[in-house]
Every structure is written in structure tokens, then in C-alpha cells.
N, C-alpha and C positions, 0 to 999 in steps of 0.2 A: 162633247157628245150628248150632254144632257138634253139638248133641244130635240133629240130623236126619241125621247121617252116622255110619257108612255107610248108604246107602239100599237099597231093594229092587232098584235098578238099577245101583248103583255101590258097589264094595267099598273104594274109596279112603278114606283118613283125612284129617282136616284137615291142610292143608299139603302134601298130595301133588301138588296141581295148581299150576302156575305161574300168574302173572297173566294170561298170554295162552295161549289154547288154539286150535290149528288143528283144524278139524273137517271131515274128509271123511265121506262117507256110508259108504264101504266099510271094514270093519275091516282088510282086507288092505292098503288104501292107507294107513291109519294106521300099520301096521307098517312099510310101505315108507318112509314119511317118517321114522319113528324110526330105522330101520336106516341110512338113506342120509344123513340130515342132522344127527342129534343125537348128541352124545357122552354117554357114561354114561347112556344111556336105560334107564329102569326101568319095568317094567310095573306100573301102579298100579290098573288095573281090567281084569277080563276076564269080568264077569258077562254071561251070554248071548252070550259071544264078542265083545262090544263093547269092543275093545281100547283102553286108554288108557295112554299113556306120558308120562313126564316126563324131560327130559334138558337138555343145554346146547347152545345154538347160538351160536357165537362168544363163549362164556363166559357167556351169558345164559340163565336158566331159561326153558324153553318146554315146553308140553305139547301133545300131539296125541291126540285121541280120536275114534272114529267116532260118527256120529249115527244110523246105520241109514238106511233109506229112507223118505222121506215126512215130513209135518209132525207126525203124532202122536209119532214117536220123537224127532225133532229137538226138539219141544216139551218132552218129558220131560228129555232130557239137557242141553239148554241151560238150562232152568229150574233144574235142580239145580246146575249149575256156577255160574251167576250168584248164586243165592240161598243155597246151602249151602256152597260151596267157595271163596268169595271171588274167583272169576274176574272180571276186569274187562273183558276183551274176547275175543270169539270170532270167528275168521276162518274162514268156511266155504271149503273148497277142494274143488270138485266138478266134475262134468261137466254139460253142458247141451246141449239140442238147439237147433239154429239156427232162429230165426224170421226175422230180417232176412236177406234172401238175398244181400246184399253181404258177409256174413261168410264166413270160410273155416274148414274143419276145423282144429283146434288153435289158433285165435284165443283170446286170453285176455280175458275180460269182467269188469268190475266192476259189480255191481248197485247203481246209485244208489238205486233204489226197487224195491219188489216188488208187483206186482199178483197177484191170486189169485181162483180160484173156490171157495176154502175158506171155511168158517164159523169158522175158528179165532179170528178177531178178535171174534166175538160175546161171548166170555167177559169181555171188558174193559169191557163196558157201553156201548159206543158204537153206536147204532143207525143206522149209515150204512156207507159203503164206506171201509175203511181201506187206505191204500197206504203202509206204513211205509218209512222210508228208512234207508240206511246211515249210520254215523257219519261226519260230514264230515271230521274230523281223520284218521281211518283211510283214508278215500278219497283225501285229498290225499297222505298218506304213500305209499299204494300207487302213485299217479300218479308221484310223484318217484322211488320205488324202481324202477318199471318203466323210466323214462327212463334211469336209471343202468345198468340191466341190458340196455338195448337192446331192450326188449320193447314192442311196440305195443299198449298196453292200451286196450281199448274200454270206455267207460263209458256207462251208460244204464239205462233201466228194464228189468226182467226179469219173467217170469211164473212164479209158483210154482203148479203144477197139483196138485190133490188126486187126480187120476186119471191113471194111466199109459196104459191102453188107452182113450183118450177118443174116443168116436164122433162128437164135434163137430168133430174135426180132419179136414180142413184148413180148414174154414170159419172156425173161431175163430182159427187162425194168421194168416189173411189179414186179419182185423179187427185183431189185435194188431200185425201188421207195419205197417199203416197208421197206428197210434198210436205207432210208433217203438220198440216193444218188441224187444229184441235176441234173447232166447233163452228157452227154457223149462226149468225144473228143478222140484224138488219140496220144497225145505226152507227157502229163504231167508225166506219170508213169516213163518213161525213164529219163526225166529231173530230177525228184526228186531223183531217185536212183543214177544218176551220181553225183548230188550235194552232196548227203550223202557220197558217196565213196571218193569224192575229198575233203571233209571237207569244202564245199562252200555252198552258199545260193541259193534257188530257190523259185519261186512263180508262179502259173498259175492264170492269170486274164482272164476270158472268157466272151464273150458276147453271149447270147442265140440267135441263128440264125434261128432255126427251131424246130418244134415239130414232131419228127418221128411218134408219135402216131396218129396225126391228119392230117399230111401232110402240115400244115401251115409253112410258112417260108419266108425269104427275099431273094432278088436276090444276085448273086455273086458280082455284082457291088456295091450293098449296103454294103455287108460284107467288101469289100475292102476299101470303101471310107467314110462310115458313123459310123463305130463302134469306135468312138473317146473317149468315156468316159473311157474305160479301159486303153487306151493309156495315157490319162491325169493323171489317178491315178498312173500308172507305172512311168511316168516321174517325178511326184512329189516326189516319194520315191527313185529315181535312185541315 
């Protein structure tokens, strides 16, 4: 696969990425993780400002790279990491809007499976409704790491929306809440499908940043700089 790299989206060379990649949506969050948690962090990609770093966490190589916003960009970057750069597992660390109303701002959620209104899954040739799941091993490791860190990790299905300004909300949210869906974000569905197709591992760890139903939320700066619990869990299982 080395002949495929660098790519049009990634200037990294073979071996520049670790086995595990933490993947926030925001490039500034990727930089924050590298600066805050990694030792000897090296910038390995900055094409289109999608920053990717590789460093050491407790002596173990770990990478972090942004995915951008939405399934098209997550689809590109996770596909290339899995298929060209020998990455074995990607842990998405992102923000999400609350659907289940017994959650609270800053709660940490693990996506057991991802529902979606996207057609991303059609490319895989299955003419039905796909609901891809997280890797069970990663999910269990995250559960155990959260317990050790004293974090109350919520696990359940999540919803990956293809539309940010969705005119069907709040009606759709009410339906999804009745089905037990915890929260809404925009990337996990594509990540989980790419991992399944590549025979690799994926998990989405999400921090509740807002409640679309009530309008309650935290600032973009807080999302970038203070959502550290999900990062700590991800790094412990990297």
C-alpha cells in the first residue's frame, strides 16, 4: 500500500502514524491533544490544515489527527489511515448534541452503534439499512478505563446526521429518543463502516456539548479546551 502515500489529503509517509489514532473533528482539538498529552509530538500532516501528530503517551506511540466535519471528510481520512497507513484502530473523540434528555452537558458517551440518515453505506453493496457497531474490545476497554478514572461513561446507540441545520428536528429527535438513542453527531457512521470494511477497529467517544431541544450548550472554546475526559479514556486504551 505504500505506493498510495503521500495522498492528495495526507502528506505523511509510511510509518509516520502509530497503530492507534485519536480523531477529533477540529484540527485545533488535535493540536490541543498533542500539546497537552503527548511527548515528543511531531506534526506529520497539515494538508488543508487537517493537523496530524504522532508522539508518545506513557512511552507508547500514539497519533492524533483531525477528521474535519461530517461523513465525507471522515470517510476520506479514516479510509486512508486504515488502508494506506497501517492504522489498526481509530478512536473518534468529538462533541455531540443531547437526544436523551436524562443526559447532562459534559457527560461522556460511547457509541455502541451508529444510526444515520446518510447514504454512505450504499457504496458497500448492501441494499438495506446498516447500523454499524463499535469494536467490542475497544468498547470494553473504554468501560474499564472510565471506571479506573472515575468517569461515568454512558454507552448506547448514537445518531450520525448528514445534515447540521436539519428541518426535521425536533420531530426526528423525539423518535430517536424513544428508540434509546443517546446523542447526535456527524462522523461515527462513516468511521464504523470504514473500519468494518477494512477489518479494523473503531470507537466513538463523545462529550455532550449542547441540548438542541432546550438550546443549552457550552462555548466553542470550551469544546476545544475542556472536554478532556474522553481524551483521557481514549489515551488509556490506545
